[in-house]
N, C-alpha and C positions, 0 to 999 in steps of 0.2 A: 450474530445479531438476529433476533427474531423480528419478523415484520408483523406489526399489530394492525390489523385491518378492521376498520369500523365502517359498516354499511348503515347509512341513515335512510330509513324507509318511512315515508309518511303514509299512515293507514287511516283513512277516514272511518269513523265509527259512529255513524248516525243512529244506529240502533242500540248503542250501549253495550254491544257484545265485545268480549275480549278477543284479541286476534288469535288466529290458529297457532298452535305451538310449532316451532321449527327446530330441527336438529342443530345443536351447537350454537344456538342463539338465545338471547335473553331479551324480553320485552319490558319496557318501563313505561307506565302510563303517563301521558301528557295531555289530559283532558280528552279531546276527540282524536288525538294522534298518539302514535307509539314510536318510541325510539328503539330500534332493533340493533344490538351490537353483537357481532360475531366474535368467536374466540380467536386466540392467537394462532397464527399460521407459521410453522417453522420452515426456514429456508436453509439449505445446506449447499456448500460449495467445496470444491477441491483446490488444493494448493500444494506447493513443494517448497521445502526449506533445504537450501544447500549451505551447510556450514563448511566453508572452504578451508579455514585455518583457525585452530583454537588451541590454546595451551591445555595440556592434559588436566591441570588442576581445575579448570573451568568447566570441563565436560559435564560433571554431575549437575552443576548449577544451570547449564544450558538446558539439560533435560527437565529439571524442575521448573524452569521458567516456561518452557513450551507446554509442559503438563498443566501449568496453572492457567494457560490460555485455552487449551483444548478440553480440559476437564477430564482427562484420562491419563493413566500412567504412561510415561514415555521412556523408552530405552533405545538409544540411537546406536547404529552399527558403526562404531568408530574404527577407523583404519589410519595408518600413517599418511602424512601429507609430504610427498617427495619434494614439492616445491619449497617447503619450509621445514627442514629437518627438526625433529623434536616437537612438532605440532601434529594434531590429528584433524581428520575431516569426517563428515558424515552427511547423509542425505535422508530426508524424511518426506514421504508423500502422505498428506493428511486430508481429512474430510471434516469440515466443521462449519461454523457460522460465518456469514459474511463479515469482513473486517478482521478476521483472525490473523491474516498476514501482517497487517499494520500493528496489531497488538504484540505479535511475536517480535517484530522489528524494534518496537519501542523497548521491550524488555531486554533484548540482547544487546542493543546499541549502548545501553547504560554502562556496560563494562569497558567499552573502548579498547578491547584487546583482541577482538576476533574479526575475521572477514567472513561475510555471509551474504546470501541473497534469499529473498522470500518472494514467491509468486502466488497469485490467487486468481482463479478463473472468474469470468464475468458472471453476475447474478442479476436478478430482477432489480432494475434501478441502479446498478453499479457496473462500472467498466472493469475489465481485467486489469490487474496492476502488478508491477514488479518493484521491489525494493532492493537496493544494493547498498552495502555498508562496508567501509574500510576505516580503520582508525585515523588515517591521514586525511581522508576526504569527507568523512561523515556519511550522511544518508542521501541517497538519490532515489527519487520516486518517479515512476513513469507509467502512463496509461498504455496498455498493450492491446493491439488489434487481434482479430481472430487468427491471423497468420503469423503473429509474433512480432510485428513491427511496432516501434514506439510511435505513439500518436501525440504530437505536440499541440496543445490548445492554441486556437487562433490568437487569444489575448497575449500569450507569451511570445508568439512570433512577432506580433505588432510591437510589443514592448522592446524586443531586441532590435527591431528596425528603428524605433524611435531613439533608443540609446546610441546606436551607431550613427544616426543622422545628427544627433546633438554633438557627438565627438568630432564630426567632420564639418560642422557648421562654419560659415565664414567668420574670420576673426572680428572681434568687436568687444567692447566692454560688457555689453549686456550678454552676448553669447558666451563670453569667457566666464562671466559670473554664474550663469546658469549651468555651464559645464562643470565648473568647480563644485557647485552644490550637488550635482548628480554624482560626481566622483567621490565626494565625501560620504554620500549616503549609500552608494551602490558599487563603488569602484572595486573593492576587493573581490566581489563575486560576479562582476559583469565585465568580461573582456571587451565587449562592444564599446565601452567608454574609453578604452585605449585605442580605438579605431579598428578593431578586428571583429567584424561581423561573423567571419568564419569560426573564430574561436568561441564566440557566443553561441552559435548554433551547435558546435561540438559539445558545449556544456549542457545545452538543452537535451541533447541526445545521450548524455551520460558517458561520453567518450573517455574522460579521465578514469572513471570507475571501470569501464571495460578494459582499458590498458593495464590497470593494476591487477584486476581479477583474472584476466585471461590465462596467465601461467598456472593459476590454481585450478581453473576449470579444466584445462587440458590434463593436468596431473590426476584429476578425479575421474577421468574416463574409466568406466568399468568398475567403479566403486559399488558396494552393495547398497540396496535401497530398502528402507523400511516403510511399510504401509500402515496407516493408522486412521481410525474413525473416531471423531470426537463424540462426546455425549451431549445430550440436551437438544 
């Protein structure tokens, strides 16, 4: 994603003179003022794609999908995945536009047959992020700090506390009715409504995804890594 920067500068022109020319900027007359717009500024970030487990038949499609996001040809160094015999794994370190990790995740998750993780470093106006995907659990997204810790937004923590408080509220017709409504809306995805704040926090930290992916991560230690720079 390129960042389009517009600088608005008001230049008073009492003498009727045109403003001085500026490199990479275009001026448009507005009577006694000028609107100066600067050209597009490209921003590049780095990221890593870990394909932990994929059927061999999907490997070319994964490369095509990643190439479509990064804008360059992709050839991943596929090797066997001991944690799931008959499948392959690969790792790619890439450099591209902000948001590329999210677009790669959207493209690969559509097949619902692979396990993978995609990370992207922080950039101007954007936090570092990690995506984890498994066919059974779907996609998990987390904001990552500079030291690799998951950063849970305050709003999500307050929501977890509110749901847990609603589940443990004193019995009563009104409280029961409110709890039933919350359970109907959020019950399948919020353990706090079952009375477990600990399970709710584990979900916010992505613990179920870590539990499922950890055997595949360990099996991938020492796997070859491909470096790639995107175009544009």
